[in-house]
All heavy atoms as atom14 arrays in JSON, in Angstrom:
{
  "sequence": "MDAPYVQSLRVDGKPSDGSWLPASVVQKGGTLEFELGRAKNTQWGTATLPPSYGPN",
  "atom14_mask": [
    [1, 1, 1, 1, 1, 1, 1, 1, 0, 0, 0, 0, 0, 0],
    [1, 1, 1, 1, 1, 1, 1, 1, 0, 0, 0, 0, 0, 0],
    [1, 1, 1, 1, 1, 0, 0, 0, 0, 0, 0, 0, 0, 0],
    [1, 1, 1, 1, 1, 1, 1, 0, 0, 0, 0, 0, 0, 0],
    [1, 1, 1, 1, 1, 1, 1, 1, 1, 1, 1, 1, 0, 0],
    [1, 1, 1, 1, 1, 1, 1, 0, 0, 0, 0, 0, 0, 0],
    [1, 1, 1, 1, 1, 1, 1, 1, 1, 0, 0, 0, 0, 0],
    [1, 1, 1, 1, 1, 1, 0, 0, 0, 0, 0, 0, 0, 0],
    [1, 1, 1, 1, 1, 1, 1, 1, 0, 0, 0, 0, 0, 0],
    [1, 1, 1, 1, 1, 1, 1, 1, 1, 1, 1, 0, 0, 0],
    [1, 1, 1, 1, 1, 1, 1, 0, 0, 0, 0, 0, 0, 0],
    [1, 1, 1, 1, 1, 1, 1, 1, 0, 0, 0, 0, 0, 0],
    [1, 1, 1, 1, 0, 0, 0, 0, 0, 0, 0, 0, 0, 0],
    [1, 1, 1, 1, 1, 1, 1, 1, 1, 0, 0, 0, 0, 0],
    [1, 1, 1, 1, 1, 1, 1, 0, 0, 0, 0, 0, 0, 0],
    [1, 1, 1, 1, 1, 1, 0, 0, 0, 0, 0, 0, 0, 0],
    [1, 1, 1, 1, 1, 1, 1, 1, 0, 0, 0, 0, 0, 0],
    [1, 1, 1, 1, 0, 0, 0, 0, 0, 0, 0, 0, 0, 0],
    [1, 1, 1, 1, 1, 1, 0, 0, 0, 0, 0, 0, 0, 0],
    [1, 1, 1, 1, 1, 1, 1, 1, 1, 1, 1, 1, 1, 1],
    [1, 1, 1, 1, 1, 1, 1, 1, 0, 0, 0, 0, 0, 0],
    [1, 1, 1, 1, 1, 1, 1, 0, 0, 0, 0, 0, 0, 0],
    [1, 1, 1, 1, 1, 0, 0, 0, 0, 0, 0, 0, 0, 0],
    [1, 1, 1, 1, 1, 1, 0, 0, 0, 0, 0, 0, 0, 0],
    [1, 1, 1, 1, 1, 1, 1, 0, 0, 0, 0, 0, 0, 0],
    [1, 1, 1, 1, 1, 1, 1, 0, 0, 0, 0, 0, 0, 0],
    [1, 1, 1, 1, 1, 1, 1, 1, 1, 0, 0, 0, 0, 0],
    [1, 1, 1, 1, 1, 1, 1, 1, 1, 0, 0, 0, 0, 0],
    [1, 1, 1, 1, 0, 0, 0, 0, 0, 0, 0, 0, 0, 0],
    [1, 1, 1, 1, 0, 0, 0, 0, 0, 0, 0, 0, 0, 0],
    [1, 1, 1, 1, 1, 1, 1, 0, 0, 0, 0, 0, 0, 0],
    [1, 1, 1, 1, 1, 1, 1, 1, 0, 0, 0, 0, 0, 0],
    [1, 1, 1, 1, 1, 1, 1, 1, 1, 0, 0, 0, 0, 0],
    [1, 1, 1, 1, 1, 1, 1, 1, 1, 1, 1, 0, 0, 0],
    [1, 1, 1, 1, 1, 1, 1, 1, 1, 0, 0, 0, 0, 0],
    [1, 1, 1, 1, 1, 1, 1, 1, 0, 0, 0, 0, 0, 0],
    [1, 1, 1, 1, 0, 0, 0, 0, 0, 0, 0, 0, 0, 0],
    [1, 1, 1, 1, 1, 1, 1, 1, 1, 1, 1, 0, 0, 0],
    [1, 1, 1, 1, 1, 0, 0, 0, 0, 0, 0, 0, 0, 0],
    [1, 1, 1, 1, 1, 1, 1, 1, 1, 0, 0, 0, 0, 0],
    [1, 1, 1, 1, 1, 1, 1, 1, 0, 0, 0, 0, 0, 0],
    [1, 1, 1, 1, 1, 1, 1, 0, 0, 0, 0, 0, 0, 0],
    [1, 1, 1, 1, 1, 1, 1, 1, 1, 0, 0, 0, 0, 0],
    [1, 1, 1, 1, 1, 1, 1, 1, 1, 1, 1, 1, 1, 1],
    [1, 1, 1, 1, 0, 0, 0, 0, 0, 0, 0, 0, 0, 0],
    [1, 1, 1, 1, 1, 1, 1, 0, 0, 0, 0, 0, 0, 0],
    [1, 1, 1, 1, 1, 0, 0, 0, 0, 0, 0, 0, 0, 0],
    [1, 1, 1, 1, 1, 1, 1, 0, 0, 0, 0, 0, 0, 0],
    [1, 1, 1, 1, 1, 1, 1, 1, 0, 0, 0, 0, 0, 0],
    [1, 1, 1, 1, 1, 1, 1, 0, 0, 0, 0, 0, 0, 0],
    [1, 1, 1, 1, 1, 1, 1, 0, 0, 0, 0, 0, 0, 0],
    [1, 1, 1, 1, 1, 1, 0, 0, 0, 0, 0, 0, 0, 0],
    [1, 1, 1, 1, 1, 1, 1, 1, 1, 1, 1, 1, 0, 0],
    [1, 1, 1, 1, 0, 0, 0, 0, 0, 0, 0, 0, 0, 0],
    [1, 1, 1, 1, 1, 1, 1, 0, 0, 0, 0, 0, 0, 0],
    [1, 1, 1, 1, 1, 1, 1, 1, 0, 0, 0, 0, 0, 0]
  ],
  "atom14_positions": [
    [[83.21, 132.83, 28.67], [84.36, 132.5, 29.5], [83.96, 131.37, 30.44], [82.96, 131.46, 31.13], [84.8, 133.75, 30.26], [85.98, 133.53, 31.15], [86.48, 135.03, 32.0], [87.97, 135.36, 31.13], [0.0, 0.0, 0.0], [0.0, 0.0, 0.0], [0.0, 0.0, 0.0], [0.0, 0.0, 0.0], [0.0, 0.0, 0.0], [0.0, 0.0, 0.0]],
    [[84.77, 130.35, 30.48], [84.45, 129.17, 31.31], [84.73, 129.38, 32.8], [84.13, 128.73, 33.64], [85.25, 127.96, 30.83], [84.76, 127.46, 29.49], [83.6, 127.75, 29.12], [85.53, 126.78, 28.81], [0.0, 0.0, 0.0], [0.0, 0.0, 0.0], [0.0, 0.0, 0.0], [0.0, 0.0, 0.0], [0.0, 0.0, 0.0], [0.0, 0.0, 0.0]],
    [[85.69, 130.24, 33.13], [86.08, 130.42, 34.53], [86.28, 131.91, 34.82], [87.41, 132.37, 34.91], [87.35, 129.62, 34.81], [0.0, 0.0, 0.0], [0.0, 0.0, 0.0], [0.0, 0.0, 0.0], [0.0, 0.0, 0.0], [0.0, 0.0, 0.0], [0.0, 0.0, 0.0], [0.0, 0.0, 0.0], [0.0, 0.0, 0.0], [0.0, 0.0, 0.0]],
    [[85.21, 132.66, 35.0], [85.34, 134.11, 35.15], [85.6, 134.61, 36.58], [85.75, 135.81, 36.78], [83.99, 134.61, 34.66], [83.05, 133.54, 35.07], [83.83, 132.25, 34.88], [0.0, 0.0, 0.0], [0.0, 0.0, 0.0], [0.0, 0.0, 0.0], [0.0, 0.0, 0.0], [0.0, 0.0, 0.0], [0.0, 0.0, 0.0], [0.0, 0.0, 0.0]],
    [[85.63, 133.72, 37.56], [85.73, 134.16, 38.95], [87.14, 133.94, 39.51], [87.73, 132.88, 39.37], [84.73, 133.41, 39.84], [83.31, 133.65, 39.43], [82.59, 132.69, 38.73], [82.68, 134.85, 39.72], [81.28, 132.91, 38.34], [81.36, 135.09, 39.34], [80.67, 134.1, 38.66], [79.38, 134.34, 38.28], [0.0, 0.0, 0.0], [0.0, 0.0, 0.0]],
    [[87.67, 134.96, 40.21], [88.99, 134.85, 40.83], [88.9, 133.92, 42.04], [88.05, 134.1, 42.91], [89.52, 136.23, 41.26], [90.84, 136.11, 42.01], [89.68, 137.14, 40.05], [0.0, 0.0, 0.0], [0.0, 0.0, 0.0], [0.0, 0.0, 0.0], [0.0, 0.0, 0.0], [0.0, 0.0, 0.0], [0.0, 0.0, 0.0], [0.0, 0.0, 0.0]],
    [[89.8, 132.95, 42.08], [89.88, 132.02, 43.22], [91.03, 132.4, 44.14], [90.93, 132.24, 45.36], [90.07, 130.59, 42.72], [88.98, 130.11, 41.77], [87.61, 130.14, 42.38], [87.38, 129.56, 43.43], [86.68, 130.82, 41.75], [0.0, 0.0, 0.0], [0.0, 0.0, 0.0], [0.0, 0.0, 0.0], [0.0, 0.0, 0.0], [0.0, 0.0, 0.0]],
    [[92.13, 132.87, 43.54], [93.28, 133.28, 44.34], [94.19, 134.17, 43.49], [94.05, 134.23, 42.27], [94.07, 132.07, 44.84], [94.64, 131.36, 43.76], [0.0, 0.0, 0.0], [0.0, 0.0, 0.0], [0.0, 0.0, 0.0], [0.0, 0.0, 0.0], [0.0, 0.0, 0.0], [0.0, 0.0, 0.0], [0.0, 0.0, 0.0], [0.0, 0.0, 0.0]],
    [[95.1, 134.85, 44.17], [96.06, 135.74, 43.52], [97.41, 135.56, 44.18], [97.51, 135.47, 45.41], [95.62, 137.2, 43.66], [96.63, 138.28, 43.27], [96.99, 138.2, 41.78], [96.11, 139.66, 43.62], [0.0, 0.0, 0.0], [0.0, 0.0, 0.0], [0.0, 0.0, 0.0], [0.0, 0.0, 0.0], [0.0, 0.0, 0.0], [0.0, 0.0, 0.0]],
    [[98.45, 135.5, 43.36], [99.83, 135.48, 43.84], [100.53, 136.7, 43.23], [100.39, 136.97, 42.05], [100.54, 134.19, 43.45], [99.9, 132.96, 44.09], [100.58, 131.68, 43.68], [101.89, 131.5, 44.26], [102.13, 131.08, 45.49], [101.13, 130.79, 46.28], [103.36, 130.94, 45.92], [0.0, 0.0, 0.0], [0.0, 0.0, 0.0], [0.0, 0.0, 0.0]],
    [[101.28, 137.42, 44.07], [102.05, 138.58, 43.63], [103.52, 138.22, 43.79], [103.98, 137.96, 44.9], [101.71, 139.83, 44.48], [102.53, 141.02, 44.04], [100.22, 140.14, 44.41], [0.0, 0.0, 0.0], [0.0, 0.0, 0.0], [0.0, 0.0, 0.0], [0.0, 0.0, 0.0], [0.0, 0.0, 0.0], [0.0, 0.0, 0.0], [0.0, 0.0, 0.0]],
    [[104.21, 138.15, 42.66], [105.61, 137.71, 42.66], [105.79, 136.39, 43.41], [106.72, 136.21, 44.19], [106.52, 138.79, 43.25], [106.63, 140.01, 42.35], [106.52, 139.85, 41.12], [106.83, 141.11, 42.87], [0.0, 0.0, 0.0], [0.0, 0.0, 0.0], [0.0, 0.0, 0.0], [0.0, 0.0, 0.0], [0.0, 0.0, 0.0], [0.0, 0.0, 0.0]],
    [[104.84, 135.49, 43.21], [104.93, 134.15, 43.8], [104.4, 134.02, 45.22], [104.32, 132.93, 45.76], [0.0, 0.0, 0.0], [0.0, 0.0, 0.0], [0.0, 0.0, 0.0], [0.0, 0.0, 0.0], [0.0, 0.0, 0.0], [0.0, 0.0, 0.0], [0.0, 0.0, 0.0], [0.0, 0.0, 0.0], [0.0, 0.0, 0.0], [0.0, 0.0, 0.0]],
    [[104.01, 135.14, 45.83], [103.51, 135.1, 47.21], [102.0, 135.28, 47.21], [101.48, 136.14, 46.51], [104.15, 136.22, 48.04], [105.65, 136.08, 48.16], [106.23, 137.24, 48.91], [107.75, 137.14, 48.92], [108.37, 138.33, 49.48], [0.0, 0.0, 0.0], [0.0, 0.0, 0.0], [0.0, 0.0, 0.0], [0.0, 0.0, 0.0], [0.0, 0.0, 0.0]],
    [[101.27, 134.48, 48.02], [99.81, 134.6, 48.07], [99.37, 135.99, 48.53], [100.01, 136.59, 49.39], [99.39, 133.55, 49.09], [100.55, 132.63, 49.24], [101.77, 133.43, 48.89], [0.0, 0.0, 0.0], [0.0, 0.0, 0.0], [0.0, 0.0, 0.0], [0.0, 0.0, 0.0], [0.0, 0.0, 0.0], [0.0, 0.0, 0.0], [0.0, 0.0, 0.0]],
    [[98.31, 136.48, 47.93], [97.71, 137.75, 48.33], [96.22, 137.52, 48.55], [95.54, 137.03, 47.66], [97.92, 138.8, 47.23], [97.26, 140.0, 47.58], [0.0, 0.0, 0.0], [0.0, 0.0, 0.0], [0.0, 0.0, 0.0], [0.0, 0.0, 0.0], [0.0, 0.0, 0.0], [0.0, 0.0, 0.0], [0.0, 0.0, 0.0], [0.0, 0.0, 0.0]],
    [[95.73, 137.83, 49.74], [94.32, 137.57, 50.02], [93.44, 138.8, 49.83], [92.24, 138.75, 49.99], [94.12, 137.0, 51.42], [94.66, 137.91, 52.52], [95.17, 138.99, 52.2], [94.56, 137.53, 53.69], [0.0, 0.0, 0.0], [0.0, 0.0, 0.0], [0.0, 0.0, 0.0], [0.0, 0.0, 0.0], [0.0, 0.0, 0.0], [0.0, 0.0, 0.0]],
    [[94.03, 139.92, 49.47], [93.26, 141.13, 49.24], [92.89, 141.3, 47.77], [93.57, 140.78, 46.89], [0.0, 0.0, 0.0], [0.0, 0.0, 0.0], [0.0, 0.0, 0.0], [0.0, 0.0, 0.0], [0.0, 0.0, 0.0], [0.0, 0.0, 0.0], [0.0, 0.0, 0.0], [0.0, 0.0, 0.0], [0.0, 0.0, 0.0], [0.0, 0.0, 0.0]],
    [[91.83, 142.02, 47.52], [91.41, 142.27, 46.14], [91.98, 143.59, 45.62], [91.58, 144.06, 44.57], [89.88, 142.29, 46.06], [89.37, 143.32, 46.88], [0.0, 0.0, 0.0], [0.0, 0.0, 0.0], [0.0, 0.0, 0.0], [0.0, 0.0, 0.0], [0.0, 0.0, 0.0], [0.0, 0.0, 0.0], [0.0, 0.0, 0.0], [0.0, 0.0, 0.0]],
    [[92.91, 144.18, 46.34], [93.55, 145.43, 45.94], [95.04, 145.33, 46.24], [95.47, 144.47, 47.01], [92.93, 146.61, 46.69], [93.08, 146.51, 48.17], [92.29, 145.79, 49.03], [94.09, 147.09, 48.97], [92.74, 145.9, 50.31], [93.86, 146.7, 50.31], [95.17, 147.91, 48.71], [94.67, 147.1, 51.36], [95.97, 148.31, 49.77], [95.7, 147.91, 51.07]],
    [[95.83, 146.17, 45.6], [97.27, 146.19, 45.82], [97.7, 147.59, 46.24], [97.21, 148.58, 45.69], [98.01, 145.82, 44.54], [97.76, 144.42, 44.0], [98.39, 144.26, 42.63], [98.3, 143.38, 44.95], [0.0, 0.0, 0.0], [0.0, 0.0, 0.0], [0.0, 0.0, 0.0], [0.0, 0.0, 0.0], [0.0, 0.0, 0.0], [0.0, 0.0, 0.0]],
    [[98.62, 147.68, 47.19], [99.12, 149.0, 47.57], [99.89, 149.63, 46.4], [100.47, 148.93, 45.57], [100.07, 148.71, 48.74], [99.94, 147.28, 49.06], [99.2, 146.61, 47.98], [0.0, 0.0, 0.0], [0.0, 0.0, 0.0], [0.0, 0.0, 0.0], [0.0, 0.0, 0.0], [0.0, 0.0, 0.0], [0.0, 0.0, 0.0], [0.0, 0.0, 0.0]],
    [[99.92, 150.94, 46.36], [100.62, 151.65, 45.29], [102.08, 151.25, 45.22], [102.65, 151.14, 44.13], [100.49, 153.16, 45.51], [0.0, 0.0, 0.0], [0.0, 0.0, 0.0], [0.0, 0.0, 0.0], [0.0, 0.0, 0.0], [0.0, 0.0, 0.0], [0.0, 0.0, 0.0], [0.0, 0.0, 0.0], [0.0, 0.0, 0.0], [0.0, 0.0, 0.0]],
    [[102.72, 150.98, 46.35], [104.14, 150.61, 46.36], [104.4, 149.32, 45.58], [105.42, 149.2, 44.9], [104.65, 150.47, 47.79], [103.91, 149.46, 48.48], [0.0, 0.0, 0.0], [0.0, 0.0, 0.0], [0.0, 0.0, 0.0], [0.0, 0.0, 0.0], [0.0, 0.0, 0.0], [0.0, 0.0, 0.0], [0.0, 0.0, 0.0], [0.0, 0.0, 0.0]],
    [[103.47, 148.4, 45.63], [103.62, 147.13, 44.89], [103.45, 147.4, 43.39], [104.23, 146.89, 42.58], [102.58, 146.09, 45.37], [102.57, 144.87, 44.48], [102.86, 145.7, 46.81], [0.0, 0.0, 0.0], [0.0, 0.0, 0.0], [0.0, 0.0, 0.0], [0.0, 0.0, 0.0], [0.0, 0.0, 0.0], [0.0, 0.0, 0.0], [0.0, 0.0, 0.0]],
    [[102.49, 148.2, 43.04], [102.24, 148.5, 41.63], [103.41, 149.3, 41.04], [103.85, 149.03, 39.92], [100.92, 149.29, 41.47], [100.7, 149.7, 40.03], [99.75, 148.45, 41.97], [0.0, 0.0, 0.0], [0.0, 0.0, 0.0], [0.0, 0.0, 0.0], [0.0, 0.0, 0.0], [0.0, 0.0, 0.0], [0.0, 0.0, 0.0], [0.0, 0.0, 0.0]],
    [[103.94, 150.24, 41.78], [105.02, 151.09, 41.29], [106.3, 150.32, 41.0], [107.02, 150.63, 40.06], [105.3, 152.21, 42.28], [104.19, 153.24, 42.33], [104.33, 154.22, 43.48], [105.01, 153.94, 44.47], [103.66, 155.35, 43.36], [0.0, 0.0, 0.0], [0.0, 0.0, 0.0], [0.0, 0.0, 0.0], [0.0, 0.0, 0.0], [0.0, 0.0, 0.0]],
    [[106.59, 149.29, 41.8], [107.84, 148.55, 41.58], [107.69, 147.49, 40.5], [108.67, 146.95, 40.01], [108.37, 147.95, 42.88], [107.66, 146.7, 43.35], [108.36, 146.12, 44.54], [107.75, 144.76, 44.85], [108.44, 144.06, 45.88], [0.0, 0.0, 0.0], [0.0, 0.0, 0.0], [0.0, 0.0, 0.0], [0.0, 0.0, 0.0], [0.0, 0.0, 0.0]],
    [[106.46, 147.2, 40.1], [106.23, 146.2, 39.05], [106.32, 144.8, 39.62], [106.63, 144.59, 40.78], [0.0, 0.0, 0.0], [0.0, 0.0, 0.0], [0.0, 0.0, 0.0], [0.0, 0.0, 0.0], [0.0, 0.0, 0.0], [0.0, 0.0, 0.0], [0.0, 0.0, 0.0], [0.0, 0.0, 0.0], [0.0, 0.0, 0.0], [0.0, 0.0, 0.0]],
    [[106.04, 143.82, 38.79], [106.1, 142.44, 39.22], [105.15, 141.58, 38.42], [104.64, 141.98, 37.38], [0.0, 0.0, 0.0], [0.0, 0.0, 0.0], [0.0, 0.0, 0.0], [0.0, 0.0, 0.0], [0.0, 0.0, 0.0], [0.0, 0.0, 0.0], [0.0, 0.0, 0.0], [0.0, 0.0, 0.0], [0.0, 0.0, 0.0], [0.0, 0.0, 0.0]],
    [[104.91, 140.39, 38.94], [104.07, 139.41, 38.26], [102.83, 139.11, 39.1], [102.94, 138.82, 40.28], [104.85, 138.1, 38.03], [106.02, 138.39, 37.27], [104.02, 137.08, 37.29], [0.0, 0.0, 0.0], [0.0, 0.0, 0.0], [0.0, 0.0, 0.0], [0.0, 0.0, 0.0], [0.0, 0.0, 0.0], [0.0, 0.0, 0.0], [0.0, 0.0, 0.0]],
    [[101.67, 139.19, 38.45], [100.41, 138.8, 39.09], [99.95, 137.5, 38.47], [99.88, 137.38, 37.25], [99.33, 139.87, 38.86], [99.64, 141.28, 39.34], [98.47, 142.2, 38.99], [99.91, 141.31, 40.81], [0.0, 0.0, 0.0], [0.0, 0.0, 0.0], [0.0, 0.0, 0.0], [0.0, 0.0, 0.0], [0.0, 0.0, 0.0], [0.0, 0.0, 0.0]],
    [[99.63, 136.52, 39.31], [99.13, 135.23, 38.83], [97.74, 135.0, 39.43], [97.61, 134.83, 40.64], [100.05, 134.1, 39.26], [101.47, 134.22, 38.75], [102.37, 133.2, 39.41], [102.12, 131.99, 39.24], [103.32, 133.63, 40.09], [0.0, 0.0, 0.0], [0.0, 0.0, 0.0], [0.0, 0.0, 0.0], [0.0, 0.0, 0.0], [0.0, 0.0, 0.0]],
    [[96.74, 135.03, 38.58], [95.37, 134.81, 39.03], [94.98, 133.36, 38.76], [95.24, 132.84, 37.68], [94.39, 135.71, 38.26], [94.48, 137.16, 38.64], [95.33, 138.01, 37.95], [93.72, 137.67, 39.67], [95.42, 139.36, 38.28], [93.8, 139.0, 40.02], [94.65, 139.85, 39.32], [0.0, 0.0, 0.0], [0.0, 0.0, 0.0], [0.0, 0.0, 0.0]],
    [[94.34, 132.73, 39.73], [93.72, 131.43, 39.51], [92.23, 131.71, 39.36], [91.63, 132.38, 40.21], [93.94, 130.49, 40.69], [93.26, 129.15, 40.5], [93.36, 128.25, 41.72], [94.16, 128.54, 42.63], [92.62, 127.27, 41.77], [0.0, 0.0, 0.0], [0.0, 0.0, 0.0], [0.0, 0.0, 0.0], [0.0, 0.0, 0.0], [0.0, 0.0, 0.0]],
    [[91.65, 131.26, 38.27], [90.24, 131.5, 37.99], [89.45, 130.21, 38.13], [89.98, 129.12, 37.97], [90.09, 132.07, 36.57], [90.86, 133.36, 36.29], [90.67, 133.77, 34.84], [90.42, 134.47, 37.22], [0.0, 0.0, 0.0], [0.0, 0.0, 0.0], [0.0, 0.0, 0.0], [0.0, 0.0, 0.0], [0.0, 0.0, 0.0], [0.0, 0.0, 0.0]],
    [[88.16, 130.36, 38.42], [87.29, 129.19, 38.57], [85.89, 129.5, 38.08], [85.55, 130.64, 37.76], [0.0, 0.0, 0.0], [0.0, 0.0, 0.0], [0.0, 0.0, 0.0], [0.0, 0.0, 0.0], [0.0, 0.0, 0.0], [0.0, 0.0, 0.0], [0.0, 0.0, 0.0], [0.0, 0.0, 0.0], [0.0, 0.0, 0.0], [0.0, 0.0, 0.0]],
    [[85.08, 128.47, 38.05], [83.7, 128.6, 37.55], [82.72, 129.1, 38.6], [81.65, 129.6, 38.26], [83.22, 127.24, 37.03], [83.96, 126.82, 35.8], [83.44, 125.52, 35.28], [84.19, 125.17, 34.07], [83.97, 124.12, 33.36], [83.04, 123.26, 33.73], [84.69, 123.88, 32.29], [0.0, 0.0, 0.0], [0.0, 0.0, 0.0], [0.0, 0.0, 0.0]],
    [[83.05, 128.96, 39.87], [82.13, 129.36, 40.94], [82.69, 130.57, 41.69], [83.91, 130.73, 41.79], [81.91, 128.2, 41.91], [0.0, 0.0, 0.0], [0.0, 0.0, 0.0], [0.0, 0.0, 0.0], [0.0, 0.0, 0.0], [0.0, 0.0, 0.0], [0.0, 0.0, 0.0], [0.0, 0.0, 0.0], [0.0, 0.0, 0.0], [0.0, 0.0, 0.0]],
    [[81.81, 131.4, 42.21], [82.25, 132.54, 43.02], [82.96, 132.02, 44.26], [82.54, 131.07, 44.9], [81.05, 133.38, 43.45], [80.43, 134.15, 42.32], [79.28, 134.99, 42.83], [78.63, 135.75, 41.69], [77.52, 136.57, 42.17], [0.0, 0.0, 0.0], [0.0, 0.0, 0.0], [0.0, 0.0, 0.0], [0.0, 0.0, 0.0], [0.0, 0.0, 0.0]],
    [[84.06, 132.67, 44.6], [84.78, 132.37, 45.83], [84.39, 133.46, 46.82], [84.78, 134.62, 46.66], [86.28, 132.36, 45.58], [87.08, 132.03, 46.82], [86.62, 132.23, 47.94], [88.28, 131.53, 46.63], [0.0, 0.0, 0.0], [0.0, 0.0, 0.0], [0.0, 0.0, 0.0], [0.0, 0.0, 0.0], [0.0, 0.0, 0.0], [0.0, 0.0, 0.0]],
    [[83.64, 133.11, 47.83], [83.14, 134.13, 48.77], [84.17, 134.49, 49.83], [83.93, 135.37, 50.64], [81.85, 133.65, 49.45], [82.11, 132.43, 50.15], [80.75, 133.43, 48.42], [0.0, 0.0, 0.0], [0.0, 0.0, 0.0], [0.0, 0.0, 0.0], [0.0, 0.0, 0.0], [0.0, 0.0, 0.0], [0.0, 0.0, 0.0], [0.0, 0.0, 0.0]],
    [[85.34, 133.84, 49.84], [86.37, 134.11, 50.83], [87.47, 135.02, 50.29], [87.96, 135.89, 51.0], [87.0, 132.81, 51.33], [86.01, 131.87, 51.98], [85.34, 132.51, 53.18], [86.0, 133.05, 54.06], [84.03, 132.47, 53.22], [0.0, 0.0, 0.0], [0.0, 0.0, 0.0], [0.0, 0.0, 0.0], [0.0, 0.0, 0.0], [0.0, 0.0, 0.0]],
    [[87.88, 134.82, 49.03], [88.99, 135.6, 48.48], [88.59, 137.07, 48.35], [87.5, 137.4, 47.92], [89.43, 135.08, 47.11], [90.57, 135.88, 46.58], [91.88, 135.73, 46.92], [90.5, 136.97, 45.68], [92.63, 136.68, 46.28], [91.81, 137.46, 45.51], [89.48, 137.6, 45.01], [92.11, 138.53, 44.69], [89.79, 138.67, 44.19], [91.08, 139.12, 44.03]],
    [[89.51, 137.93, 48.73], [89.28, 139.36, 48.58], [88.47, 139.99, 49.69], [88.11, 141.16, 49.62], [0.0, 0.0, 0.0], [0.0, 0.0, 0.0], [0.0, 0.0, 0.0], [0.0, 0.0, 0.0], [0.0, 0.0, 0.0], [0.0, 0.0, 0.0], [0.0, 0.0, 0.0], [0.0, 0.0, 0.0], [0.0, 0.0, 0.0], [0.0, 0.0, 0.0]],
    [[88.18, 139.24, 50.74], [87.38, 139.8, 51.84], [88.21, 140.03, 53.11], [87.69, 140.52, 54.09], [86.21, 138.85, 52.18], [86.73, 137.59, 52.61], [85.3, 138.65, 50.99], [0.0, 0.0, 0.0], [0.0, 0.0, 0.0], [0.0, 0.0, 0.0], [0.0, 0.0, 0.0], [0.0, 0.0, 0.0], [0.0, 0.0, 0.0], [0.0, 0.0, 0.0]],
    [[89.5, 139.69, 53.07], [90.32, 139.78, 54.28], [90.59, 141.21, 54.71], [90.58, 141.52, 55.9], [91.64, 139.04, 54.07], [0.0, 0.0, 0.0], [0.0, 0.0, 0.0], [0.0, 0.0, 0.0], [0.0, 0.0, 0.0], [0.0, 0.0, 0.0], [0.0, 0.0, 0.0], [0.0, 0.0, 0.0], [0.0, 0.0, 0.0], [0.0, 0.0, 0.0]],
    [[90.85, 142.08, 53.76], [91.16, 143.47, 54.11], [90.46, 144.42, 53.15], [90.32, 144.13, 51.97], [92.68, 143.75, 54.02], [93.12, 143.47, 52.71], [93.46, 142.91, 55.01], [0.0, 0.0, 0.0], [0.0, 0.0, 0.0], [0.0, 0.0, 0.0], [0.0, 0.0, 0.0], [0.0, 0.0, 0.0], [0.0, 0.0, 0.0], [0.0, 0.0, 0.0]],
    [[90.02, 145.52, 53.69], [89.39, 146.54, 52.86], [90.46, 147.49, 52.33], [91.46, 147.75, 53.01], [88.38, 147.34, 53.67], [87.12, 146.61, 54.1], [86.29, 147.5, 55.03], [86.31, 146.19, 52.91], [0.0, 0.0, 0.0], [0.0, 0.0, 0.0], [0.0, 0.0, 0.0], [0.0, 0.0, 0.0], [0.0, 0.0, 0.0], [0.0, 0.0, 0.0]],
    [[90.27, 148.05, 51.15], [91.2, 149.08, 50.68], [91.2, 150.24, 51.66], [90.21, 150.51, 52.32], [90.6, 149.51, 49.34], [89.68, 148.41, 48.93], [89.2, 147.77, 50.2], [0.0, 0.0, 0.0], [0.0, 0.0, 0.0], [0.0, 0.0, 0.0], [0.0, 0.0, 0.0], [0.0, 0.0, 0.0], [0.0, 0.0, 0.0], [0.0, 0.0, 0.0]],
    [[92.33, 150.95, 51.77], [92.42, 152.07, 52.73], [91.3, 153.09, 52.57], [90.86, 153.66, 53.55], [93.77, 152.7, 52.41], [94.55, 151.62, 51.77], [93.56, 150.76, 51.04], [0.0, 0.0, 0.0], [0.0, 0.0, 0.0], [0.0, 0.0, 0.0], [0.0, 0.0, 0.0], [0.0, 0.0, 0.0], [0.0, 0.0, 0.0], [0.0, 0.0, 0.0]],
    [[90.83, 153.33, 51.37], [89.79, 154.34, 51.17], [88.47, 153.93, 51.8], [87.59, 154.77, 51.97], [89.59, 154.61, 49.67], [89.21, 153.42, 49.01], [0.0, 0.0, 0.0], [0.0, 0.0, 0.0], [0.0, 0.0, 0.0], [0.0, 0.0, 0.0], [0.0, 0.0, 0.0], [0.0, 0.0, 0.0], [0.0, 0.0, 0.0], [0.0, 0.0, 0.0]],
    [[88.3, 152.66, 52.14], [87.06, 152.19, 52.76], [87.19, 152.05, 54.27], [86.25, 151.7, 54.95], [86.63, 150.85, 52.18], [86.1, 150.98, 50.78], [86.87, 150.63, 49.68], [84.82, 151.47, 50.55], [86.37, 150.76, 48.39], [84.32, 151.6, 49.26], [85.11, 151.24, 48.2], [84.63, 151.38, 46.93], [0.0, 0.0, 0.0], [0.0, 0.0, 0.0]],
    [[88.37, 152.31, 54.81], [88.58, 152.19, 56.24], [88.09, 153.4, 56.99], [87.63, 154.38, 56.41], [0.0, 0.0, 0.0], [0.0, 0.0, 0.0], [0.0, 0.0, 0.0], [0.0, 0.0, 0.0], [0.0, 0.0, 0.0], [0.0, 0.0, 0.0], [0.0, 0.0, 0.0], [0.0, 0.0, 0.0], [0.0, 0.0, 0.0], [0.0, 0.0, 0.0]],
    [[88.19, 153.35, 58.31], [87.76, 154.47, 59.12], [88.6, 155.72, 58.82], [89.79, 155.62, 58.56], [87.99, 154.02, 60.56], [88.38, 152.6, 60.49], [88.69, 152.24, 59.07], [0.0, 0.0, 0.0], [0.0, 0.0, 0.0], [0.0, 0.0, 0.0], [0.0, 0.0, 0.0], [0.0, 0.0, 0.0], [0.0, 0.0, 0.0], [0.0, 0.0, 0.0]],
    [[87.99, 156.86, 58.85], [88.7, 158.12, 58.59], [89.22, 158.73, 59.87], [88.71, 158.67, 60.87], [87.81, 159.12, 57.86], [87.5, 158.64, 56.46], [88.32, 157.93, 55.88], [86.37, 159.0, 55.94], [0.0, 0.0, 0.0], [0.0, 0.0, 0.0], [0.0, 0.0, 0.0], [0.0, 0.0, 0.0], [0.0, 0.0, 0.0], [0.0, 0.0, 0.0]]
  ]
}
């Protein structure tokens, strides 16, 4: 694969900076658009932690 790393994600045309999606988004369906690249993007997916990793 020439470009195995996620650079960005759009959900129904809107940018998403998280590497996870809430159940409500998945349940209603929609379109995911991934932009892939050759280098690791150390910024994408680091903005928010999934709820299971947050404080209890």
